[in-house]
gemmi code that builds the backbone of each chain (N, CA, C; Angstrom):
import gemmi

chains = {
    "A": [
        ("GLY", (10.401, 115.932, 108.756), (8.983, 115.770, 108.570), (8.267, 117.068, 108.848)),
        ("ALA", (7.937, 117.793, 107.780), (7.260, 119.068, 107.950), (5.834, 118.834, 108.383)),
        ("GLY", (5.341, 119.739, 109.194), (3.939, 119.702, 109.585), (3.126, 120.534, 108.616)),
        ("VAL", (1.949, 120.953, 109.054), (1.097, 121.817, 108.238), (1.707, 123.219, 108.246)),
        ("SER", (1.894, 123.763, 107.058), (2.525, 125.072, 106.937), (1.533, 126.083, 106.393)),
        ("GLN", (1.477, 127.236, 107.032), (0.568, 128.292, 106.587), (1.359, 129.568, 106.319)),
        ("SER", (0.926, 130.270, 105.289), (1.592, 131.535, 104.980), (0.573, 132.538, 104.452)),
        ("PRO", (0.793, 133.828, 104.717), (1.807, 134.337, 105.642), (1.418, 134.064, 107.087)),
        ("SER", (2.328, 134.275, 108.002), (1.988, 134.099, 109.408), (1.170, 135.279, 109.923)),
        ("ASN", (1.440, 136.451, 109.354), (0.688, 137.657, 109.696), (0.364, 138.414, 108.428)),
        ("LYS", (-0.839, 138.978, 108.391), (-1.242, 139.772, 107.235), (-2.081, 140.952, 107.717)),
        ("VAL", (-1.636, 142.144, 107.342), (-2.428, 143.347, 107.616), (-2.915, 143.876, 106.276)),
        ("THR", (-4.192, 144.124, 106.178), (-4.757, 144.583, 104.919), (-5.763, 145.695, 105.183)),
        ("GLU", (-5.979, 146.476, 104.161), (-6.946, 147.553, 104.280), (-8.355, 147.034, 103.980)),
        ("LYS", (-9.303, 147.575, 104.661), (-10.703, 147.228, 104.429), (-11.021, 147.384, 102.950)),
        ("GLY", (-11.701, 146.363, 102.419), (-12.104, 146.399, 101.027), (-11.163, 145.662, 100.086)),
        ("LYS", (-9.951, 145.364, 100.558), (-8.996, 144.638, 99.723), (-9.256, 143.134, 99.806)),
        ("ASP", (-8.769, 142.418, 98.794), (-8.849, 140.962, 98.797), (-7.571, 140.384, 99.390)),
        ("VAL", (-7.701, 139.233, 100.071), (-6.526, 138.549, 100.606), (-6.579, 137.070, 100.267)),
        ("GLU", (-5.400, 136.484, 100.158), (-5.279, 135.044, 99.941), (-4.401, 134.460, 101.027)),
        ("LEU", (-4.893, 133.404, 101.642), (-4.155, 132.715, 102.683), (-3.839, 131.313, 102.170)),
        ("ARG", (-2.624, 130.872, 102.432), (-2.177, 129.604, 101.863), (-1.972, 128.555, 102.948)),
        ("CYS", (-2.292, 127.306, 102.585), (-2.060, 126.181, 103.482), (-1.382, 125.047, 102.722)),
        ("ASP", (-0.240, 124.600, 103.240), (0.435, 123.421, 102.715), (0.230, 122.281, 103.706)),
        ("PRO", (-0.603, 121.311, 103.362), (-0.860, 120.234, 104.322), (0.322, 119.271, 104.403)),
        ("ILE", (0.253, 118.368, 105.336), (1.247, 117.310, 105.437), (1.155, 116.442, 104.184)),
        ("SER", (2.309, 116.109, 103.629), (2.340, 115.349, 102.386), (1.565, 114.040, 102.515)),
        ("GLY", (0.685, 113.801, 101.544), (-0.096, 112.569, 101.545), (-1.423, 112.659, 102.254)),
        ("HIS", (-1.626, 113.727, 103.001), (-2.909, 113.881, 103.688), (-4.000, 114.257, 102.697)),
        ("THR", (-5.086, 113.509, 102.737), (-6.156, 113.737, 101.777), (-7.212, 114.702, 102.293)),
        ("ALA", (-7.299, 114.860, 103.596), (-8.315, 115.747, 104.178), (-7.673, 117.059, 104.603)),
        ("LEU", (-8.373, 118.161, 104.346), (-7.867, 119.483, 104.704), (-9.021, 120.326, 105.222)),
        ("TYR", (-8.774, 121.040, 106.315), (-9.803, 121.834, 106.984), (-9.321, 123.278, 107.131)),
        ("TRP", (-10.251, 124.198, 107.049), (-9.996, 125.595, 107.408), (-10.914, 125.977, 108.559)),
        ("TYR", (-10.318, 126.693, 109.539), (-11.062, 127.209, 110.675), (-10.708, 128.687, 110.854)),
        ("ARG", (-11.583, 129.381, 111.566), (-11.324, 130.770, 111.922), (-11.460, 130.908, 113.435)),
        ("GLN", (-10.572, 131.707, 114.029), (-10.618, 131.920, 115.468), (-10.483, 133.406, 115.743)),
        ("SER", (-11.585, 133.993, 116.143), (-11.550, 135.398, 116.531), (-10.961, 135.518, 117.921)),
        ("LEU", (-10.521, 136.710, 118.273), (-9.818, 136.948, 119.530), (-10.652, 136.464, 120.717)),
        ("GLY", (-10.067, 135.575, 121.492), (-10.728, 135.090, 122.702), (-11.852, 134.103, 122.465)),
        ("GLN", (-12.020, 133.680, 121.228), (-13.118, 132.764, 120.894), (-12.601, 131.373, 120.540)),
        ("GLY", (-13.536, 130.440, 120.393), (-13.185, 129.097, 119.960), (-12.996, 129.029, 118.464)),
        ("LEU", (-12.776, 127.827, 117.958), (-12.547, 127.635, 116.532), (-13.867, 127.479, 115.784)),
        ("GLU", (-13.998, 128.222, 114.722), (-15.198, 128.194, 113.884), (-14.868, 127.472, 112.584)),
        ("PHE", (-15.559, 126.384, 112.315), (-15.334, 125.617, 111.093), (-15.724, 126.441, 109.873)),
        ("LEU", (-14.885, 126.410, 108.839), (-15.168, 127.123, 107.603), (-15.450, 126.179, 106.445)),
        ("ILE", (-14.482, 125.308, 106.130), (-14.611, 124.473, 104.944), (-13.753, 123.224, 105.118)),
        ("TYR", (-14.158, 122.144, 104.439), (-13.473, 120.862, 104.537), (-13.334, 120.268, 103.158)),
        ("PHE", (-12.130, 119.818, 102.820), (-11.834, 119.119, 101.580), (-11.454, 117.675, 101.914)),
        ("GLN", (-11.958, 116.751, 101.110), (-11.567, 115.355, 101.249), (-11.345, 114.785, 99.850)),
        ("GLY", (-10.078, 114.542, 99.528), (-9.738, 113.950, 98.238), (-10.353, 114.718, 97.088)),
        ("ASN", (-10.984, 114.005, 96.191), (-11.609, 114.614, 95.017), (-13.091, 114.896, 95.217)),
        ("SER", (-13.585, 114.662, 96.426), (-15.005, 114.909, 96.680), (-15.294, 116.402, 96.720)),
        ("ALA", (-16.563, 116.736, 96.513), (-16.960, 118.133, 96.622), (-16.720, 118.617, 98.046)),
        ("PRO", (-16.157, 119.800, 98.216), (-15.870, 120.284, 99.568), (-17.141, 120.621, 100.335)),
        ("ASP", (-17.043, 120.506, 101.635), (-18.113, 120.944, 102.528), (-17.881, 122.408, 102.854)),
        ("LYS", (-18.679, 123.269, 102.252), (-18.507, 124.706, 102.418), (-19.484, 125.289, 103.430)),
        ("SER", (-20.101, 124.439, 104.213), (-21.217, 124.886, 105.043), (-20.835, 125.926, 106.097)),
        ("GLY", (-19.545, 126.031, 106.416), (-19.140, 126.978, 107.433), (-18.719, 128.340, 106.916)),
        ("LEU", (-18.637, 128.503, 105.639), (-18.211, 129.795, 105.091), (-19.242, 130.857, 105.458)),
        ("PRO", (-18.808, 131.965, 106.079), (-19.765, 132.945, 106.618), (-20.456, 133.795, 105.580)),
        ("SER", (-19.866, 133.971, 104.421), (-20.512, 134.778, 103.386), (-19.903, 134.418, 102.039)),
        ("ASP", (-20.515, 134.976, 100.979), (-19.987, 134.668, 99.640), (-18.692, 135.416, 99.348)),
        ("ARG", (-18.222, 136.204, 100.287), (-16.915, 136.839, 100.109), (-15.782, 135.837, 100.368)),
        ("PHE", (-16.148, 134.734, 101.006), (-15.158, 133.725, 101.360), (-15.213, 132.577, 100.355)),
        ("SER", (-14.052, 132.137, 99.908), (-13.982, 130.974, 99.035), (-12.666, 130.269, 99.290)),
        ("ALA", (-12.616, 129.016, 98.903), (-11.383, 128.253, 99.071), (-11.282, 127.244, 97.954)),
        ("GLU", (-10.066, 126.950, 97.601), (-9.834, 125.910, 96.626), (-8.634, 125.091, 97.048)),
        ("ARG", (-8.595, 123.906, 96.496), (-7.480, 123.014, 96.780), (-7.031, 122.427, 95.456)),
        ("THR", (-5.829, 122.782, 95.066), (-5.325, 122.388, 93.756), (-4.523, 121.093, 93.866)),
        ("GLY", (-4.833, 120.173, 92.981), (-4.070, 118.929, 92.919), (-4.158, 118.104, 94.186)),
        ("GLY", (-5.176, 118.355, 94.976), (-5.334, 117.588, 96.201), (-4.298, 117.889, 97.257)),
        ("SER", (-3.583, 119.024, 97.117), (-2.544, 119.330, 98.084), (-2.744, 120.736, 98.655)),
        ("VAL", (-2.060, 121.705, 98.092), (-2.100, 123.067, 98.620), (-3.508, 123.647, 98.534)),
        ("SER", (-3.868, 124.398, 99.563), (-5.173, 125.062, 99.558), (-4.994, 126.563, 99.756)),
        ("THR", (-5.877, 127.322, 99.139), (-5.896, 128.768, 99.283), (-7.274, 129.213, 99.739)),
        ("LEU", (-7.306, 129.984, 100.808), (-8.539, 130.602, 101.291), (-8.509, 132.055, 100.851)),
        ("THR", (-9.538, 132.472, 100.123), (-9.604, 133.836, 99.611), (-10.748, 134.575, 100.286)),
        ("ILE", (-10.441, 135.778, 100.742), (-11.475, 136.650, 101.302), (-11.525, 137.903, 100.440)),
        ("GLN", (-12.657, 138.149, 99.845), (-12.810, 139.319, 98.981), (-13.413, 140.471, 99.774)),
        ("ARG", (-13.007, 141.671, 99.393), (-13.587, 142.885, 99.992), (-13.599, 142.760, 101.516)),
        ("THR", (-12.432, 142.603, 102.073), (-12.326, 142.323, 103.509), (-13.008, 143.391, 104.357)),
        ("GLN", (-13.549, 142.944, 105.463), (-14.193, 143.798, 106.455), (-13.445, 143.659, 107.778)),
        ("GLN", (-13.649, 144.599, 108.662), (-12.946, 144.556, 109.941), (-13.320, 143.316, 110.746)),
        ("GLU", (-14.547, 142.853, 110.608), (-14.954, 141.658, 111.356), (-14.298, 140.378, 110.831)),
        ("ASP", (-13.581, 140.469, 109.707), (-12.838, 139.316, 109.208), (-11.521, 139.133, 109.958)),
        ("SER", (-11.144, 140.102, 110.752), (-9.901, 140.009, 111.520), (-9.979, 138.819, 112.470)),
        ("ALA", (-9.019, 137.928, 112.339), (-9.016, 136.695, 113.124), (-7.745, 135.919, 112.777)),
        ("VAL", (-7.554, 134.803, 113.483), (-6.518, 133.843, 113.097), (-7.199, 132.764, 112.266)),
        ("TYR", (-6.654, 132.503, 111.094), (-7.195, 131.480, 110.206), (-6.283, 130.255, 110.294)),
        ("LEU", (-6.872, 129.145, 110.701), (-6.121, 127.917, 110.950), (-6.458, 126.860, 109.916)),
        ("CYS", (-5.452, 126.143, 109.510), (-5.611, 125.045, 108.563), (-5.178, 123.752, 109.258)),
        ("ALA", (-5.821, 122.673, 108.930), (-5.458, 121.364, 109.477), (-5.560, 120.316, 108.379)),
        ("SER", (-4.823, 119.225, 108.543), (-4.943, 118.120, 107.590), (-4.907, 116.793, 108.335)),
        ("SER", (-5.489, 115.784, 107.705), (-5.413, 114.427, 108.245), (-5.333, 113.460, 107.080)),
        ("ASP", (-4.914, 112.216, 107.385), (-4.526, 111.372, 106.261), (-5.664, 110.570, 105.655)),
        ("ASP", (-6.805, 110.526, 106.283), (-7.968, 109.976, 105.597), (-9.226, 110.321, 106.361)),
        ("MET", (-10.306, 109.782, 105.926), (-11.589, 110.244, 106.439), (-12.059, 109.440, 107.643)),
        ("THR", (-11.327, 108.410, 107.990), (-11.823, 107.601, 109.096), (-11.735, 108.382, 110.396)),
        ("VAL", (-12.594, 108.053, 111.324), (-12.617, 108.817, 112.566), (-11.441, 108.487, 113.464)),
        ("ASN", (-10.682, 107.465, 113.125), (-9.617, 107.039, 114.014), (-8.286, 107.694, 113.671)),
        ("THR", (-8.352, 108.874, 113.097), (-7.137, 109.571, 112.669), (-7.194, 111.011, 113.124)),
        ("GLU", (-6.121, 111.463, 113.754), (-6.139, 112.837, 114.240), (-5.814, 113.821, 113.126)),
        ("ALA", (-6.273, 115.045, 113.300), (-5.949, 116.144, 112.399), (-4.819, 116.951, 113.015)),
        ("PHE", (-3.915, 117.407, 112.162), (-2.778, 118.201, 112.596), (-2.979, 119.643, 112.118)),
        ("PHE", (-2.757, 120.559, 113.026), (-2.995, 121.971, 112.731), (-1.714, 122.717, 112.430)),
        ("GLY", (-1.833, 123.722, 111.565), (-0.768, 124.672, 111.381), (-0.812, 125.738, 112.463)),
        ("GLN", (0.102, 126.694, 112.356), (0.191, 127.743, 113.370), (-0.722, 128.930, 113.073)),
        ("GLY", (-1.332, 128.895, 111.902), (-2.328, 129.914, 111.588), (-1.764, 131.148, 110.901)),
        ("THR", (-2.669, 131.881, 110.274), (-2.377, 133.201, 109.723), (-3.210, 134.217, 110.483)),
        ("ARG", (-2.537, 135.177, 111.087), (-3.253, 136.237, 111.797), (-3.579, 137.350, 110.825)),
        ("LEU", (-4.852, 137.530, 110.539), (-5.310, 138.556, 109.609), (-5.862, 139.739, 110.376)),
        ("THR", (-5.348, 140.909, 110.046), (-5.850, 142.150, 110.640), (-6.332, 143.052, 109.526)),
        ("VAL", (-7.575, 143.438, 109.586), (-8.167, 144.332, 108.595), (-8.305, 145.706, 109.231)),
        ("VAL", (-7.655, 146.681, 108.613), (-7.650, 148.034, 109.205), (-8.437, 149.020, 108.325)),
    ],
    "B": [
        ("ASP", (-23.505, 123.004, 115.481), (-23.301, 123.266, 116.899), (-22.454, 122.163, 117.509)),
        ("ALA", (-21.638, 122.576, 118.503), (-20.818, 121.592, 119.187), (-21.711, 120.610, 119.928)),
        ("LYS", (-21.302, 119.372, 119.997), (-22.069, 118.344, 120.673), (-21.524, 118.068, 122.055)),
        ("THR", (-20.660, 118.908, 122.554), (-20.049, 118.703, 123.868), (-20.229, 119.939, 124.729)),
        ("THR", (-20.217, 119.705, 126.061), (-20.210, 120.804, 127.012), (-19.084, 120.599, 127.996)),
        ("GLN", (-18.384, 121.685, 128.298), (-17.251, 121.648, 129.202), (-17.316, 122.853, 130.125)),
        ("PRO", (-16.751, 122.721, 131.331), (-16.675, 123.905, 132.197), (-15.764, 124.929, 131.551)),
        ("PRO", (-16.055, 126.207, 131.727), (-15.245, 127.227, 131.043), (-13.824, 127.336, 131.568)),
        ("SER", (-13.628, 127.026, 132.842), (-12.277, 127.168, 133.378), (-12.061, 126.233, 134.562)),
        ("MET", (-10.780, 125.911, 134.773), (-10.382, 125.091, 135.916), (-8.978, 125.504, 136.331)),
        ("ASP", (-8.676, 125.284, 137.608), (-7.331, 125.495, 138.130), (-6.766, 124.176, 138.615)),
        ("CYS", (-5.451, 124.076, 138.565), (-4.796, 122.868, 139.052), (-3.410, 123.243, 139.562)),
        ("ALA", (-3.023, 122.665, 140.688), (-1.694, 122.912, 141.224), (-0.673, 122.081, 140.454)),
        ("GLU", (0.468, 122.673, 140.246), (1.557, 121.977, 139.548), (1.898, 120.678, 140.275)),
        ("GLY", (2.064, 119.600, 139.488), (2.387, 118.295, 140.053), (1.175, 117.450, 140.384)),
        ("ARG", (0.024, 118.107, 140.459), (-1.203, 117.352, 140.743), (-1.830, 116.879, 139.444)),
        ("ALA", (-2.769, 115.941, 139.571), (-3.517, 115.485, 138.410), (-4.592, 116.508, 138.051)),
        ("ALA", (-4.690, 116.803, 136.769), (-5.764, 117.662, 136.277), (-6.814, 116.765, 135.631)),
        ("ASN", (-8.047, 116.892, 136.096), (-9.145, 116.083, 135.580), (-10.141, 116.994, 134.886)),
        ("LEU", (-10.216, 116.894, 133.578), (-11.078, 117.792, 132.812), (-12.297, 117.024, 132.305)),
        ("PRO", (-13.489, 117.421, 132.753), (-14.694, 116.681, 132.345), (-15.284, 117.191, 131.038)),
        ("CYS", (-16.041, 116.322, 130.416), (-16.740, 116.685, 129.181), (-18.032, 115.878, 129.090)),
        ("ASN", (-19.122, 116.560, 128.788), (-20.395, 115.880, 128.562), (-20.697, 115.813, 127.073)),
        ("HIS", (-21.085, 114.641, 126.634), (-21.461, 114.441, 125.221), (-22.626, 113.470, 125.181)),
        ("SER", (-23.733, 113.901, 125.754), (-24.866, 113.003, 125.986), (-25.552, 112.546, 124.706)),
        ("THR", (-25.339, 113.245, 123.598), (-26.009, 112.857, 122.340), (-25.079, 112.102, 121.396)),
        ("ILE", (-23.975, 111.635, 121.920), (-22.996, 110.955, 121.076), (-23.608, 109.705, 120.445)),
        ("SER", (-23.241, 109.450, 119.197), (-23.723, 108.255, 118.504), (-22.710, 107.127, 118.673)),
        ("GLY", (-23.195, 105.901, 118.383), (-22.375, 104.729, 118.652), (-21.066, 104.669, 117.890)),
        ("ASN", (-20.998, 105.322, 116.739), (-19.785, 105.230, 115.934), (-18.970, 106.516, 115.971)),
        ("GLU", (-19.251, 107.366, 116.928), (-18.524, 108.635, 117.037), (-17.463, 108.549, 118.130)),
        ("TYR", (-16.275, 109.013, 117.797), (-15.165, 109.025, 118.728), (-15.163, 110.332, 119.526)),
        ("VAL", (-14.533, 110.271, 120.680), (-14.273, 111.469, 121.478), (-12.805, 111.840, 121.289)),
        ("TYR", (-12.568, 113.063, 120.888), (-11.214, 113.574, 120.677), (-10.945, 114.709, 121.659)),
        ("TRP", (-9.693, 114.807, 122.065), (-9.271, 115.940, 122.882), (-8.103, 116.650, 122.191)),
        ("TYR", (-8.215, 117.953, 122.131), (-7.153, 118.822, 121.636), (-6.889, 119.884, 122.699)),
        ("ARG", (-5.723, 120.494, 122.626), (-5.469, 121.657, 123.459), (-4.818, 122.743, 122.618)),
        ("GLN", (-4.994, 123.955, 123.078), (-4.451, 125.102, 122.384), (-3.745, 125.989, 123.383)),
        ("ILE", (-2.444, 126.021, 123.242), (-1.633, 126.912, 124.059), (-1.624, 128.269, 123.372)),
        ("HIS", (-1.590, 129.293, 124.154), (-1.756, 130.663, 123.644), (-0.969, 130.906, 122.369)),
        ("SER", (-1.688, 131.408, 121.350), (-1.088, 131.832, 120.082), (-0.556, 130.686, 119.233)),
        ("GLN", (-0.914, 129.456, 119.577), (-0.482, 128.332, 118.755), (-1.694, 127.618, 118.158)),
        ("GLY", (-1.450, 126.788, 117.159), (-2.519, 125.956, 116.608), (-2.864, 124.841, 117.589)),
        ("PRO", (-4.092, 124.333, 117.529), (-4.481, 123.238, 118.415), (-3.573, 122.026, 118.247)),
        ("GLN", (-3.369, 121.333, 119.349), (-2.504, 120.160, 119.389), (-3.326, 118.947, 119.796)),
        ("TYR", (-3.215, 117.887, 119.042), (-3.921, 116.650, 119.359), (-3.385, 116.063, 120.662)),
        ("ILE", (-4.292, 115.545, 121.502), (-3.868, 114.899, 122.749), (-4.161, 113.409, 122.703)),
        ("ILE", (-5.426, 113.056, 122.542), (-5.822, 111.660, 122.661), (-7.228, 111.497, 122.097)),
        ("HIS", (-7.604, 110.274, 121.759), (-8.984, 110.024, 121.373), (-9.376, 108.611, 121.760)),
        ("GLY", (-10.690, 108.365, 121.803), (-11.178, 107.039, 122.151), (-12.606, 106.843, 121.704)),
        ("LEU", (-13.017, 105.581, 121.683), (-14.376, 105.229, 121.296), (-15.195, 104.831, 122.517)),
        ("LYS", (-14.798, 103.758, 123.192), (-15.498, 103.369, 124.413), (-14.569, 102.846, 125.486)),
        ("ASN", (-13.398, 102.370, 125.097), (-12.438, 101.928, 126.095), (-11.605, 103.089, 126.589)),
        ("ASN", (-11.114, 102.970, 127.793), (-10.194, 103.979, 128.307), (-8.892, 103.909, 127.516)),
        ("GLU", (-8.289, 105.066, 127.324), (-7.071, 105.150, 126.542), (-6.008, 105.904, 127.326)),
        ("THR", (-4.756, 105.548, 127.079), (-3.634, 106.248, 127.706), (-2.520, 106.383, 126.700)),
        ("ASN", (-1.897, 107.553, 126.686), (-0.676, 107.726, 125.907), (0.308, 108.533, 126.747)),
        ("GLU", (1.360, 109.001, 126.105), (2.418, 109.672, 126.866), (1.968, 111.028, 127.402)),
        ("MET", (0.887, 111.548, 126.862), (0.436, 112.864, 127.309), (-0.648, 112.789, 128.370)),
        ("ALA", (-1.567, 111.846, 128.212), (-2.759, 111.881, 129.055), (-3.472, 110.538, 129.065)),
        ("SER", (-4.500, 110.469, 129.892), (-5.418, 109.345, 129.897), (-6.817, 109.852, 129.610)),
        ("LEU", (-7.604, 109.014, 128.964), (-8.981, 109.346, 128.649), (-9.884, 108.278, 129.243)),
        ("ILE", (-10.779, 108.723, 130.095), (-11.729, 107.821, 130.733), (-13.114, 108.114, 130.161)),
        ("ILE", (-13.729, 107.125, 129.550), (-15.055, 107.287, 128.954), (-16.039, 106.453, 129.761)),
        ("THR", (-17.142, 107.041, 130.156), (-18.129, 106.303, 130.941), (-18.747, 105.188, 130.101)),
        ("GLU", (-19.298, 104.219, 130.785), (-19.840, 103.048, 130.089), (-20.954, 103.423, 129.119)),
        ("ASP", (-21.755, 104.408, 129.503), (-22.841, 104.835, 128.607), (-22.352, 105.822, 127.544)),
        ("ARG", (-21.081, 106.181, 127.599), (-20.408, 107.074, 126.652), (-20.977, 108.486, 126.653)),
        ("LYS", (-21.719, 108.849, 127.639), (-22.303, 110.192, 127.651), (-21.367, 111.226, 128.258)),
        ("SER", (-20.286, 110.791, 128.807), (-19.318, 111.757, 129.322), (-17.934, 111.122, 129.336)),
        ("SER", (-16.938, 111.988, 129.467), (-15.564, 111.509, 129.525), (-14.743, 112.474, 130.370)),
        ("THR", (-13.563, 112.022, 130.765), (-12.652, 112.841, 131.542), (-11.256, 112.694, 130.977)),
        ("LEU", (-10.637, 113.808, 130.711), (-9.230, 113.827, 130.320), (-8.407, 114.009, 131.578)),
        ("ILE", (-7.406, 113.168, 131.756), (-6.562, 113.236, 132.940), (-5.123, 113.533, 132.535)),
        ("LEU", (-4.608, 114.638, 133.048), (-3.189, 114.929, 132.936), (-2.594, 114.525, 134.288)),
        ("PRO", (-1.827, 113.441, 134.345), (-1.483, 112.865, 135.659), (-0.624, 113.743, 136.550)),
        ("HIS", (0.275, 114.506, 135.964), (1.149, 115.387, 136.747), (1.260, 116.722, 136.012)),
        ("ALA", (0.322, 117.581, 136.259), (0.259, 118.822, 135.489), (1.499, 119.691, 135.725)),
        ("THR", (1.952, 120.322, 134.645), (3.055, 121.272, 134.730), (2.555, 122.632, 134.255)),
        ("LEU", (3.367, 123.652, 134.489), (2.969, 124.992, 134.065), (2.741, 125.047, 132.555)),
        ("ARG", (3.474, 124.225, 131.815), (3.339, 124.216, 130.358), (2.035, 123.591, 129.881)),
        ("ASP", (1.306, 122.980, 130.801), (-0.006, 122.421, 130.439), (-1.108, 123.479, 130.492)),
        ("THR", (-0.774, 124.683, 130.916), (-1.762, 125.761, 130.893), (-2.191, 126.014, 129.457)),
        ("ALA", (-3.488, 125.857, 129.193), (-3.989, 125.917, 127.813), (-5.514, 125.848, 127.848)),
        ("VAL", (-6.097, 125.986, 126.671), (-7.531, 125.708, 126.515), (-7.661, 124.292, 125.971)),
        ("TYR", (-8.467, 123.485, 126.639), (-8.635, 122.081, 126.275), (-10.012, 121.889, 125.639)),
        ("TYR", (-10.008, 121.310, 124.458), (-11.246, 121.103, 123.708), (-11.583, 119.618, 123.654)),
        ("CYS", (-12.808, 119.315, 124.001), (-13.371, 117.979, 123.860), (-14.265, 118.001, 122.628)),
        ("ILE", (-14.058, 117.074, 121.734), (-14.748, 117.098, 120.441), (-15.310, 115.717, 120.146)),
        ("VAL", (-16.534, 115.703, 119.647), (-17.088, 114.471, 119.101), (-16.880, 114.509, 117.605)),
        ("ARG", (-16.251, 113.472, 117.104), (-15.899, 113.446, 115.678), (-17.154, 113.071, 114.906)),
        ("VAL", (-17.687, 114.063, 114.188), (-18.923, 113.880, 113.442), (-18.612, 113.259, 112.093)),
        ("VAL", (-19.224, 112.159, 111.797), (-19.049, 111.559, 110.475), (-20.417, 111.377, 109.847)),
        ("ASP", (-20.757, 112.261, 108.937), (-21.948, 112.016, 108.116), (-21.440, 112.000, 106.689)),
        ("ASN", (-21.736, 113.006, 105.937), (-21.144, 113.060, 104.601), (-19.753, 113.668, 104.634)),
        ("THR", (-19.460, 114.355, 105.681), (-18.151, 114.979, 105.805), (-17.612, 114.722, 107.206)),
        ("ASP", (-16.397, 115.061, 107.400), (-15.723, 114.745, 108.648), (-15.279, 116.038, 109.329)),
        ("LYS", (-16.252, 116.831, 109.753), (-15.909, 118.090, 110.380), (-15.560, 117.888, 111.844)),
        ("LEU", (-14.516, 118.517, 112.286), (-14.222, 118.606, 113.714), (-14.897, 119.873, 114.209)),
        ("ILE", (-15.903, 119.722, 115.050), (-16.637, 120.869, 115.557), (-16.148, 121.171, 116.964)),
        ("PHE", (-15.513, 122.322, 117.123), (-14.968, 122.718, 118.410), (-16.008, 123.476, 119.213)),
        ("GLY", (-16.057, 123.180, 120.502), (-16.859, 123.972, 121.417), (-16.016, 125.100, 121.993)),
        ("THR", (-16.390, 125.582, 123.156), (-15.672, 126.708, 123.763), (-14.521, 126.248, 124.636)),
        ("GLY", (-14.467, 124.959, 124.971), (-13.323, 124.424, 125.688), (-13.251, 124.809, 127.153)),
        ("THR", (-12.276, 124.238, 127.836), (-11.975, 124.553, 129.239), (-10.607, 125.197, 129.316)),
        ("ARG", (-10.562, 126.365, 129.912), (-9.269, 127.028, 130.112), (-8.660, 126.490, 131.400)),
        ("LEU", (-7.600, 125.709, 131.274), (-6.911, 125.154, 132.436), (-5.747, 126.045, 132.811)),
        ("GLN", (-5.736, 126.482, 134.051), (-4.636, 127.268, 134.573), (-3.900, 126.419, 135.596)),
        ("VAL", (-2.640, 126.102, 135.316), (-1.812, 125.370, 136.268), (-0.987, 126.400, 137.035)),
        ("PHE", (-1.057, 126.347, 138.350), (-0.338, 127.333, 139.159), (0.745, 126.647, 139.991)),
        ("PRO", (1.807, 127.402, 140.325), (2.948, 126.824, 141.058), (2.560, 126.383, 142.464)),
    ],
}
model = gemmi.Model(1)
for chain_id, residues in chains.items():
    chain = gemmi.Chain(chain_id)
    for i, (resn, *xyz) in enumerate(residues, 1):
        res = gemmi.Residue()
        res.name, res.seqid = resn, gemmi.SeqId(i, " ")
        for name, pos in zip(("N", "CA", "C"), xyz):
            atom = gemmi.Atom()
            atom.name, atom.element = name, gemmi.Element(name[0])
            atom.pos, atom.b_iso = gemmi.Position(*pos), 0.0
            res.add_atom(atom)
        chain.add_residue(res)
    model.add_chain(chain)
structure = gemmi.Structure()
structure.add_model(model)
structure.setup_entities()
């Protein structure tokens, strides 16, 4: 039983380059979340997908950030023209439906370093 | 914004019970209280959740006050491996189901 898988685990990129971060949720989970965690900080909500509904993008910090979820499964978070302040751990989580009585499971994150 | 407040840090001796408080005075009647923890360099791990009754599982117990404005996570016999940041979260359900994390409590278990 695989959990939430994220790739790559580490990514170093040059300022100004675009990056794509991938999340494979637990099979059958309809809800998917992206969070960002800067060094020593708490988790910052970025975006939420639920089934075929329009995603909640209210946490995306700028228009350089976007995410998509294809076929209701795999999700990709894209950061365009990366800046040094984008350096953080990006965490993905999934849960099996929208009811509040269900826990979300987190992946181990992608550590992004912008140099 | 997070709807919970927690002390920034706590210490606990190994083998003793760790009691982590959380205030959620604006909680709504249909919102659950969730607890997660994050051990250094790992993704958050689910611990327990509840609505109004006290809950217990193999990891912890959750005590929710009758007015639901606060709760306490209890680790009955803390071990060194329980050293982590513990997050108390109110599960917000409006049009979306965002888990909003606060700053959490850094629990240090010492020998």
